[in-house]
N, C-alpha and C positions, 0 to 999 in steps of 0.2 A: 420464394413468393413472388409475388410480383406488385409493382406501383401503381399508381394511379399520375397519368402525365399531366404537369399543369400549365395552367392555361388552353386547357384544352373545355374549360366547363360556358356553360351556357344554363340560363336563367329565365325557367318558364314559369307562367302559376295558371294551374288548372282547376277547376273545378274547386269550388270552397276559398280555401285558403291556404293550399298546401304547397309551397315552392320547390318546382324538381330540379336537380342540377342536371347536366347531361356530362357525362364524364367519361373518359377514350380507355380500355383497358390496355395489358400489355400484348391480348392476341387481337387487339382492332377492335374490338365490338362496342358499338356505344352504347349507353345505357343510360337509364334516368333514375337517378334517386331520393328521396325527403331529402332540401336541403341539412333539414335539421339532423337529420340523421349523419347527414356527410360530415357534420362543424363537430359533431360528439365523436367522429371517429378523430376527427382531426386533430381533437383534445386529445381521447385517450389512445391514440395507438392502437385499440385496440382490429382484430381481424373483419372485414365485410368480404362478400367474392361478387363477383363480377355474372350475369345469365350463362354464362359456360361455364361455370362452377372454381374460375382460378380466383384462388384468396388475392386480397387486396392490403394495404395497409398504408395509411400518411406516419408520419415520424413525429405523432403527436406529443402536445407540451408536457402531459402527464407521463408516459414514457422516458421523455428527454431528461424529468426530472429527476426519474427512478433511478435514470443510469447516472446520471450527474451524481444522484447521493451515494449510491452502489461505489460506483468512483474514490467520490469520497470518503468514504468506510472505508475502502481498501487502502485508500494514502493514508489514511492515518494509525492501520494494523503495522502498515511499514512502520511511521514513524515510530510506533511506539517497542515493534520489536528491535528497529535499530536503536532507538534509547535504551532497551534494557542492555541489549548484549554493549553498549558503551559501560552501561553503568557498571556492567559486574566486571568488564574488562580494569574499568577504572580501582575497582575493591581486590582484585588482585594485585594490583599493581602497588597498591596502596599496602597493600599485607607485605611483598617484596618489601620495598623502602623501609616499609616499621620495622621489617625484622635485617636490614642490612644498618639500622640506625642502632636499633640495640646493640648488635654485637658492635659498630664500631665504639659503645660507650663501652661496654664489658671489655674490650682491649685497651682500650683507653685506662680507664681504671686495675691494669695489668694481668687481666686474665687474658689468656694464648687459645685462640681461636680454635686450636685443634683439641687438644687435650683437657680444657677446661679448668686448667689448675692457675691460682694467680703465682705471680713472680715479681718479685721490686728489681729486674731487668728485662722486661721481656724481650724486648729485643737480640740480647745475646742469647737467652734462650732460643727464638726463634730463629737464630743462624747455626749455634750447635744441635738443637734438637729437629729443627723442620726446614731445615735449609733451599729445597723445593717447594715448598710451600710460596701456590700466588694469589690466597686470595680466595680463590674456590676451595667450596666443604671438600674434607674429604672423607 
């Protein structure tokens, strides 16, 4: 798709109140079109055609706003996905911390982390029955 060369326009008024604007297409042809139509195309960014049939467009304000809006929506979606992933990771970490805290609480009350039985002297039990225990589940 071609684009209109800027800075090449001339304005002329013809019969009645129609003002024509002269443009140069990328193919080099000069053509005139109603100024109102070209102003509308500048705003909406829609296609129009030179006399040779080449499609032309301006990067209009409406199309820029649509692109900016789409970019903002995409950015928000990425941020939501990242937030959801972070929250899931946080929940998993909280679960591990809670499990370890509960395990420590049970050990502090004399419950063996390996065989889940209570002992009055847990330290001695661990040395004699589970000498290789390193704090990880077996």
